[in-house]
C-alpha positions in Angstrom: 111.5 96.7 110.0 113.9 93.8 109.4 114.4 92.5 105.9 112.2 89.7 104.5 113.2 86.9 102.1 111.8 88.8 99.2 114.5 91.5 99.8 117.1 89.0 98.6 114.9 87.6 95.8 116.5 87.5 92.3 114.4 86.8 89.2 115.1 83.5 87.4 115.9 85.1 84.1 118.8 87.4 85.2 121.5 87.3 82.5 124.8 85.7 83.4 126.7 88.9 82.6 124.8 90.7 85.4 125.5 88.0 87.9 129.2 88.0 87.0 129.3 91.8 87.4 127.9 91.5 90.9 130.4 88.9 91.9 133.2 91.0 90.5 132.1 94.0 92.5 131.8 91.9 95.6 135.4 90.5 95.4 137.3 91.3 98.6 134.2 93.0 100.2 133.3 91.2 103.4 130.7 93.6 104.8 127.4 94.9 103.4 128.7 98.5 103.8 131.7 97.7 101.6 129.5 96.1 98.9 127.2 99.1 98.9 130.2 101.4 98.5 131.4 99.3 95.6 128.0 99.6 93.8 127.9 103.3 94.4 131.4 103.7 92.9 130.5 101.6 89.9 127.6 103.9 88.9 129.8 107.0 89.3 131.9 105.9 86.3 130.5 106.5 82.9 126.8 106.5 83.6 124.5 109.5 82.9 120.8 110.4 83.4 118.4 110.8 80.5 114.7 110.7 79.9 115.3 109.9 76.2 115.3 106.1 76.1 116.7 104.3 73.1 115.4 101.1 71.6 117.1 97.9 72.6 116.9 94.1 72.3 117.2 91.6 75.1 117.2 92.3 78.9 116.6 96.0 79.7 119.0 96.1 82.7 121.7 94.2 80.8 121.4 96.7 78.0 121.6 99.6 80.5 124.6 98.3 82.4 126.8 97.2 79.5 125.7 99.1 76.4 123.8 102.4 76.8 124.9 103.3 80.4 122.2 106.0 80.2 118.7 105.9 81.8 116.2 107.4 84.2 116.0 106.8 88.0 114.1 103.5 87.4 117.0 102.0 85.5 119.5 103.1 88.2 117.3 101.9 91.1 116.4 98.5 89.5 120.0 97.8 88.6 121.3 98.8 92.0 118.8 96.6 93.9 119.5 93.7 91.6 123.3 93.9 92.0 123.0 94.2 95.8 120.7 91.3 96.1 123.0 89.1 94.0 125.8 90.2 96.4 123.7 89.1 99.4 122.7 92.5 100.6 118.9 92.8 101.3 117.5 95.7 99.3 114.2 97.3 98.2 113.1 99.9 95.7 111.4 102.9 97.2 109.4 105.6 95.5 108.7 109.2 96.3 109.6 112.7 95.1 112.8 114.6 94.7 112.9 118.3 95.1 110.1 121.0 95.3 109.5 124.5 94.2 108.5 127.3 96.5 105.7 129.6 95.3 106.3 132.7 97.3 103.3 134.4 95.8 100.9 131.8 97.2 103.0 130.8 100.2 103.2 127.1 99.5 105.4 124.4 97.9 104.8 122.8 94.5 105.5 119.1 93.9 104.7 117.8 90.4 104.6 114.3 88.8 107.9 115.2 87.0 109.6 115.3 90.4 108.7 111.6 91.0 111.8 109.6 91.9 112.8 106.1 92.9 115.8 104.9 94.8 117.1 101.9 96.8 117.2 101.1 100.5 119.8 98.5 101.5 119.9 96.8 104.9 123.2 97.7 106.4 124.3 97.4 110.0 120.8 96.5 111.3 119.0 99.4 109.5 117.7 100.5 106.1 120.1 102.9 104.4 119.3 105.0 101.4 121.3 104.1 98.3 120.6 106.5 95.4 122.9 105.9 92.5 121.0 108.1 90.0 123.3 111.0 88.9 122.3 114.5 89.9 119.8 116.1 87.6 117.3 119.0 87.5 113.6 118.2 87.1 112.1 119.8 84.0 109.4 121.3 86.3 112.1 123.2 88.2 114.1 124.1 85.1 111.4 125.5 82.9 109.0 127.2 85.2 108.8 131.1 85.2 107.1 133.8 87.1 103.9 133.7 85.0 103.6 130.0 85.8 103.8 130.8 89.5 101.2 133.5 89.2 98.8 131.2 87.4 99.4 128.4 89.9 98.8 130.8 92.8 95.5 131.9 91.2 94.4 128.4 90.6 95.3 127.4 94.2 93.4 130.4 95.6 90.4 129.6 93.4 90.1 126.0 94.5 90.8 126.6 98.2 88.9 129.7 98.8 86.2 129.9 96.1 85.2 126.3 95.2 85.7 124.9 98.7 84.6 127.6 101.1 81.5 129.7 102.0 81.0 133.3 100.8 82.1 134.7 104.1 85.2 132.6 104.1 86.0 133.7 100.5 85.8 137.4 101.5 88.0 136.9 104.6 90.7 135.0 102.8 90.7 137.3 99.8 91.6 140.2 102.1 94.7 138.2 103.3 96.3 138.0 99.8 99.7 139.5 99.6 99.8 142.9 97.9 102.2 141.6 95.3 99.9 138.8 94.3 96.9 141.2 94.3 98.7 143.4 91.8 99.3 140.4 89.6 95.7 139.4 90.0 94.4 142.8 88.7 96.8 142.6 85.8 95.9 139.1 84.7 92.4 138.6 86.0 90.6 139.7 82.8 92.4 137.3 80.5 92.8 134.5 83.0 89.2 134.4 84.3 87.7 134.5 80.7 90.0 131.6 79.7 89.5 129.6 82.9 86.0 128.4 82.0 87.2 127.1 78.6 90.3 125.5 80.0 88.2 123.8 82.7 85.7 122.3 80.2 88.6 121.1 78.0 90.3 119.6 81.1 87.1 117.7 82.0 86.8 116.4 78.4 90.3 115.0 78.4 90.6 114.1 82.1 89.6 110.5 81.6 91.9 110.0 78.6 94.9 111.5 80.5 94.3 109.2 83.4 94.6 106.2 81.1 98.4 105.7 80.9 100.7 102.7 81.1 102.0 103.9 84.5 98.5 104.3 85.9 97.5 100.9 84.4 100.4 99.3 86.2 99.6 101.0 89.5 96.0 99.8 89.2 97.2 96.3 88.6 99.5 96.5 91.6 96.6 97.6 93.8 94.4 94.7 92.6 97.1 92.1 93.2 97.8 93.5 96.7 94.1 93.3 97.5 93.9 89.7 96.2 97.1 88.5 97.9 96.8 90.6 101.0 100.4 91.8 100.9 102.4 95.0 100.0 104.2 94.6 96.7 105.4 98.2 96.1 109.0 97.4 96.9 109.2 94.6 94.3 110.4 94.9 90.8 107.9 93.9 88.0 109.8 90.6 87.3 109.6 89.7 91.0 105.9 90.3 91.1 105.4 88.0 88.1 107.6 85.4 89.8 105.4 85.6 92.9 102.1 85.1 91.0 103.3 82.6 88.4 100.7 80.0 89.6 97.8 82.4 89.8 94.9 82.3 87.3 95.4 85.9 86.4 99.2 85.5 85.7 98.8 86.0 81.9 96.7 89.2 82.3 99.3 90.6 84.7 102.1 89.7 82.4 100.5 91.6 79.5 100.0 94.7 81.6 103.5 94.6 83.1 104.9 94.1 79.6 103.2 97.4 78.5 104.5 99.2 81.5 108.1 98.1 81.0 108.0 99.0 77.3 106.6 102.4 78.3 109.4 103.0 80.8 112.4 101.2 79.1 111.8 101.2 75.3 111.7 103.8 72.6 108.7 102.0 71.1 105.6 103.7 72.6 102.5 101.8 73.7 99.7 102.4 71.3 96.1 103.5 72.2 94.8 100.1 71.1 97.3 98.2 73.3 96.5 100.5 76.3 92.7 100.0 75.7 93.2 96.3 75.7 95.3 96.6 78.9 92.4 98.2 80.8 90.1 95.5 79.4 92.5 92.9 80.7 92.7 94.6 84.1 89.0 93.8 84.7 89.8 90.1 84.5 92.3 90.3 87.4 90.3 89.1 90.4 
């Protein structure tokens, strides 16, 4: 799909230092490909990946580019897209997952929320090209998992697929197909696991609603509401761009509050309180 005007959009409040940096990187670069290479090279020098975000004052991307030079994939993607747009290269932020873990016991792949990742696509040479400036890192889900975790996950998967969701005849048939290695582990762990499963399940039900109420989920819900109201896809836009697009809408103030919580959650060391989050969900109901 060809780029739209929004893919060159730059928020009004971008600090002068970021604009000057983009112009400096673009010096002597005539083509979009050369500009993308310049941005890639810039992020290879002195930047590092971290999930431990420090407190800051002022513009989050300016702080990242000129002071901390440390951040998660959202910092790298947002900064990359902003620099490219200032340089005149259409770009969009894309979300998905990075990596997976194979569970050989259950015969499937595991993808968790901690593997969520965002990167940039730039329009170069008549097509969208992936531009991922985030330094290489290992997801905590891949680094910390052990064999016992794989066994438990395989048991849970088997329970939900073949006990909760299938008939008795299907349960028996699929149970016979379990790998011998997994059956051995099942016999060793079943007594303790099954006795604890009911308790864990009840606790999970009790906390499920609370766990779903996070700044990220609140922001996602806001995005869905605005997309439904405006009839357009906003997922490739940065939060500031979304606010710029809805500045004249009656729900602008509510959206600004929720986006503020989300940005603080992602880019600040000051956590969002339960009271603020509760107010955010109350405000969300007014977005219509």
